[in-house]
N, C-alpha and C positions, 0 to 999 in steps of 0.2 A: 382230167383231174380237177378241173374247175368245179364240177358238181359236188366234190367232196368238201368244199369249204375254202377258206382263205388261211392257209397255214403260215408258219414262220417262213420268211423269205429264203432261209437256208435250204428248206425243203422244196419250196415251189420253184426257185431258180435252179436248185440242184437237179430237180426232176427234168426241167426244160433242157439243161445241158446234157444230162445222162441219156435222154431218149432221142436227142436230135443231132448231137455232135458226131462227126465222122469217126473219131476215136478219142479216147480219154487216156492221157498219160500223166502220171504223177509220181515223183520219186521221193517227195517229202511228205510223209504221213504222220509225223510226230505232232503232239499237242493238239489232237483233234478237238478237245473241248474248247480250246482257244479259238478255233475257226468258227465256232457257233456265234461268236460276236462279230464276225466279218460284216462290214458295211457293204452290202450288195448293191446299194444305190450309187456307189461311186465308180460306175463303169468308165474306163478311160484313165482313172487314176491308178496309182501304183498297186493298191491292195485290191481294187475291183476285179480285174481279170483273174488274179490268183484265187480270190474267194469263189468265183464262179467255177473255176476248174476243180477246186478242192471239194466244193459242195456237190458237183456232178460226179466226181469220183466216189465220194462217200455214198451217194444214193445208188450208184451203179453197183457198188459192192453189196449193199443191203439187199438189193433186188436179186443179184446173181446168187448170193449165198443163202438167203432166207425166203426168197419168193416175193411175189407182188402183193399178196394178201396182207401180211403184217405191215408192209410199207403203207398200204392204203389206210390201214387202221391208224398208224402214226400220223399220216397226212391229215386225216379227218380230225383227230384228237388235238393236233397242234393248232395254235392260234397265232395270227400274224404279229401280235404284240408281245409274244412270249419272250422272256429272258432265256439265257443259256441254261440256267438252273431249271426253269419250267420245262424246257425242251427235254432235258436229261431225265426229269421225273416222268414225262410222257413216254420216253423211250424205254425206260425200265419197266413201266407198266405194260407196254405192248410186248416187248421182247423177253420179259421175265428174267432179266439179269442185270447186274451192276454195270453202269456205263464205263467205269474205270477198267473192268475186266474186258469189256468189248474193245476198248481202245487198244489194249495189249494185243488182242487177236487181230485187229485191223492192221496195226503197224507191222506185225510179223507175217501175216498170211495173205493180205490183199495183193492182187496183181498190180504191177505198175501201169500196165497198158491194157485197156479194154477195147476190143474192136467195135466199130460203129454198128448199131442194130440194123442200119439200112445199107451196109456195105461202105465201100470207100469212094463212091461217086463214079459217075460216067460222064463222058466217054473216057476210056483208058487208052493211052498211046502205046501201041506195041513197041517193045524195045528188046533187042536181042543181046544187049550188053556191049555193043560196039559204040563207036563215037556217035553222038547225037547233037543236032543243032536245030533250033526252032525259035520263032518269034511269037510272043503272046501279048495281046492287048489287055491292059488293065483299065477298064472303062466303067465308071460308076453307073452308067446307063445300061450296062449289060446285066440282065437278070441273074447271070451266073457269078457275078462279082459281089462280094460281101463288104459291108461297111464294118470295120473292126473297131474304130474309135472316131473321134470328131474330125480327124484329118486324113485317115488312112483307109484306102480301099484294098481289097485282097482277092486275088484270083487263085484258085487251087487247080493245079495241073496234075493229073493222075497218070502214072506210068505202070505198065504191066511188063515185068522183066521175065523172059522165058528161061534164062539160065543164070547161075551165079556168076558174078563178075566183080572185079576191083576197079575203082576209079573214083571220080568225084564230080558232082554237079557244080556248075558255075552259073550265076545270074549276073548279066552285065559284067562278066569277068571276075566276079568275086565268088569264092567257094560258099556253097550253101548246104545246109542239112536237109536231106530228103527223109521224110518220116515214113516208116513202115506202116502198111495197112494190113494188120494181122487178121486172121480168121479166128484165132483163139487168143484169150488173154495170156500175157506172159510177164515175167519179171525181167527188168532191164539187166540185172547182173548175170542173166543166162544168155544174153544176146550179144552178137558181134555188132559193134557200132556201124550203122548204115552209112556213115559219112565216107568210108573208104571201101568197105567190104559189103557187097549186096548179095543176099540170097535171092533165089527166084521168088517172084511174088509181086504184090502191088505196092506202089510207093506214091506219096503225095509231096509235091513241091509247092511251097507257098510264095506267091509273087505279090509284093506290096507296091502300091502306087498312091499318088495324091488323090484325095477324094474329089477334088475339083479338077475336071478335065480328064484326059486319057493319056496313058503312057505305055510305050512298048517296052517289053522286057525280052532280052536275048538269053535263051537258055541253052547251055551246052553241057555235054557229058564227055569227060576226058578219061578213057580207059588207062589203067596203069600197066 
């Protein structure tokens, strides 16, 4: 995308998130025009991560729904210093419709979750739905460990469940949410919460630790 120019950061950072993140999940899609004013330079602050996720979700919807070519045109036409109003004018020029009408479509038809374009990561730990226990090192020197902000490192552990089961994951004794790695986009309101009821498929558990040093996390699954 770099060869196409230097567009508004909402598009450039949104594209980076949309095309590289393992999956995109967003349940609040209201007031899209307000997101265009997000300060994407404030990574680590309250609005920073939210802006990145929202920008990525918006870009993924555009590409999934209308294809890559009009998005490339918008990317090339946009300028890094553009205001929200300038971006909206470029959008209407490329897509041939009012942005306010597009907002309504996006809010009511966009999927909440988009699967990652490169899958959910490897290796996956085979899991049959029974009790599970394992230790994982969160070490900033490990190339598989990501830096998520100024103080936090994160390791992602991928599980492959062979059959539906009920239960919960715990990390160091505290219940944790395991995220579904879907193969197809879906709306959250059509899914059973994966916190207690798991369908067969792939899941990701996020393990955080201090950026300085290495920490071991104990992961267990307790069937119900």
